[in-house]
C-alpha positions in Angstrom: -144.8 -91.4 -52.4 -146.7 -88.1 -52.6 -149.8 -87.5 -54.7 -149.3 -85.3 -57.7 -151.7 -82.6 -58.8 -151.1 -80.5 -62.0 -153.1 -77.3 -61.8 -154.8 -76.0 -64.9 -152.3 -73.2 -65.3 -149.4 -75.7 -65.4 -151.3 -77.9 -67.9 -151.7 -74.8 -70.1 -147.9 -74.1 -69.7 -147.1 -77.6 -70.8 -149.3 -77.3 -73.8 -147.8 -74.0 -74.7 -144.2 -75.3 -74.3 -145.1 -78.2 -76.6 -146.7 -76.1 -79.3 -143.8 -73.7 -79.3 -141.3 -76.6 -79.4 -143.1 -78.1 -82.4 -143.1 -74.8 -84.2 -139.4 -74.0 -83.5 -137.7 -77.4 -83.4 -140.1 -80.0 -84.9 -142.2 -82.8 -83.5 -139.4 -85.2 -82.6 -137.6 -82.6 -80.5 -140.9 -81.4 -78.9 -141.8 -85.0 -78.0 -138.4 -85.6 -76.3 -138.6 -82.3 -74.4 -142.1 -83.1 -73.3 -141.2 -86.6 -72.2 -138.3 -85.2 -70.1 -140.5 -82.5 -68.6 -143.2 -85.1 -67.6 -140.5 -87.4 -66.1 -139.2 -84.4 -64.0 -142.7 -83.7 -62.8 -143.2 -87.4 -61.9 -140.0 -87.5 -59.9 -141.3 -84.8 -57.7 -143.9 -87.3 -56.4 -141.0 -89.4 -55.1 -138.7 -86.6 -54.0 -141.0 -83.6 -53.2 -138.4 -81.8 -51.1 -135.7 -81.9 -53.9 -136.4 -78.4 -55.2 -135.3 -75.4 -53.2 -137.6 -72.5 -52.2 -137.6 -69.8 -54.9 -136.4 -66.6 -53.3 -138.5 -63.5 -53.1 -142.0 -64.8 -53.7 -144.9 -63.6 -51.6 -146.0 -67.2 -50.9 -143.1 -69.6 -50.5 -142.9 -72.0 -53.4 -140.4 -74.6 -54.5 -139.0 -75.1 -57.9 -137.2 -77.7 -59.9 -135.1 -76.7 -62.9 -135.6 -78.7 -66.1 -133.4 -77.5 -69.0 -134.7 -74.0 -69.9 -137.8 -74.2 -67.6 -138.6 -74.1 -63.9 -141.3 -76.2 -62.5 -142.9 -74.3 -59.6 -144.8 -76.3 -57.0 -145.8 -76.5 -53.4 -145.9 -79.6 -51.1 -148.2 -79.9 -48.1 -146.8 -83.1 -46.8 -149.0 -85.4 -48.9 -149.6 -83.7 -52.3 -147.2 -82.0 -54.7 -149.2 -79.3 -56.5 -147.6 -78.1 -59.8 -148.6 -74.4 -60.1 -146.6 -73.2 -63.2 -143.9 -74.2 -65.6 -142.0 -71.1 -66.7 -139.1 -70.4 -69.0 -136.1 -69.3 -67.0 -136.1 -65.8 -68.7 -139.7 -65.1 -67.6 -140.6 -62.7 -64.8 -141.4 -65.2 -62.1 -142.4 -62.8 -59.4 -144.9 -61.2 -61.7 -146.4 -64.5 -63.0 -146.7 -66.3 -59.6 
Protein backbone atom coordinates (compact mmCIF):
# COMPACT_ATOMS: atom_id res chain seq x y z
CA UNK A 1 0.00 0.00 0.00
CA UNK A 2 1.27 3.46 -0.90
CA UNK A 3 1.78 6.26 1.57
CA UNK A 4 -0.74 9.08 1.36
CA UNK A 5 0.13 12.79 1.58
CA UNK A 6 -2.53 15.49 1.42
CA UNK A 7 -0.95 18.79 0.47
CA UNK A 8 -2.10 22.02 2.19
CA UNK A 9 -3.90 23.18 -0.97
CA UNK A 10 -5.96 19.96 -1.01
CA UNK A 11 -6.69 20.28 2.71
CA UNK A 12 -7.98 23.80 2.06
CA UNK A 13 -10.09 22.46 -0.81
CA UNK A 14 -11.63 19.83 1.48
CA UNK A 15 -12.44 22.45 4.11
CA UNK A 16 -13.98 24.73 1.48
CA UNK A 17 -16.08 21.92 0.02
CA UNK A 18 -17.34 21.04 3.49
CA UNK A 19 -18.20 24.64 4.39
CA UNK A 20 -20.03 25.16 1.10
CA UNK A 21 -21.91 21.89 1.54
CA UNK A 22 -23.04 22.82 5.05
CA UNK A 23 -24.26 26.20 3.81
CA UNK A 24 -26.08 24.81 0.77
CA UNK A 25 -27.27 21.37 1.89
CA UNK A 26 -26.96 21.11 5.68
CA UNK A 27 -24.65 19.33 8.09
CA UNK A 28 -25.91 15.78 7.44
CA UNK A 29 -25.40 16.05 3.67
CA UNK A 30 -22.03 17.74 4.15
CA UNK A 31 -20.90 14.98 6.51
CA UNK A 32 -21.92 12.26 4.04
CA UNK A 33 -20.17 13.98 1.12
CA UNK A 34 -17.05 14.54 3.23
CA UNK A 35 -16.98 10.91 4.36
CA UNK A 36 -17.28 9.73 0.75
CA UNK A 37 -14.53 12.10 -0.38
CA UNK A 38 -12.21 10.90 2.39
CA UNK A 39 -12.94 7.26 1.48
CA UNK A 40 -12.11 7.95 -2.18
CA UNK A 41 -8.82 9.56 -1.16
CA UNK A 42 -7.99 6.60 1.09
CA UNK A 43 -8.66 4.14 -1.74
CA UNK A 44 -5.93 5.83 -3.76
CA UNK A 45 -3.39 4.49 -1.26
CA UNK A 46 -4.49 0.97 -2.25
CA UNK A 47 -4.99 1.63 -5.96
CA UNK A 48 -2.76 4.58 -6.89
CA UNK A 49 -2.85 3.87 -10.62
CA UNK A 50 -6.66 3.78 -10.78
CA UNK A 51 -7.01 7.37 -11.98
CA UNK A 52 -6.15 8.29 -15.57
CA UNK A 53 -3.75 11.08 -16.47
CA UNK A 54 -5.64 14.36 -16.91
CA UNK A 55 -5.13 15.62 -20.49
CA UNK A 56 -3.41 18.88 -21.30
CA UNK A 57 -1.60 19.70 -18.07
CA UNK A 58 1.98 21.01 -18.13
CA UNK A 59 2.98 18.46 -15.51
CA UNK A 60 1.27 15.08 -15.88
CA UNK A 61 -1.15 14.48 -13.05
CA UNK A 62 -3.70 11.77 -12.39
CA UNK A 63 -7.23 12.36 -11.21
CA UNK A 64 -10.04 10.41 -9.65
CA UNK A 65 -13.62 11.55 -10.12
CA UNK A 66 -15.75 11.69 -7.00
CA UNK A 67 -19.31 12.87 -7.64
CA UNK A 68 -18.97 16.57 -8.62
CA UNK A 69 -15.24 16.83 -7.84
CA UNK A 70 -11.95 15.60 -9.23
CA UNK A 71 -9.15 14.54 -6.89
CA UNK A 72 -5.86 15.50 -8.54
CA UNK A 73 -2.77 13.62 -7.46
CA UNK A 74 0.59 12.27 -8.47
CA UNK A 75 2.23 8.99 -7.57
CA UNK A 76 6.00 8.45 -7.46
CA UNK A 77 5.91 4.70 -6.86
CA UNK A 78 5.70 4.96 -3.08
CA UNK A 79 3.62 8.03 -2.18
CA UNK A 80 0.30 9.34 -3.45
CA UNK A 81 0.35 13.13 -3.15
CA UNK A 82 -3.08 14.76 -3.27
CA UNK A 83 -2.55 18.19 -4.85
CA UNK A 84 -6.05 19.64 -5.31
CA UNK A 85 -9.71 18.70 -5.18
CA UNK A 86 -11.62 20.75 -7.73
CA UNK A 87 -15.24 20.95 -8.80
CA UNK A 88 -15.69 19.50 -12.27
CA UNK A 89 -16.75 22.93 -13.64
CA UNK A 90 -13.57 24.71 -12.51
CA UNK A 91 -10.78 25.68 -14.89
CA UNK A 92 -8.39 22.86 -14.05
CA UNK A 93 -5.57 23.97 -16.34
CA UNK A 94 -5.52 27.42 -14.71
CA UNK A 95 -5.65 26.08 -11.16
CA UNK A 96 -3.01 23.35 -11.46
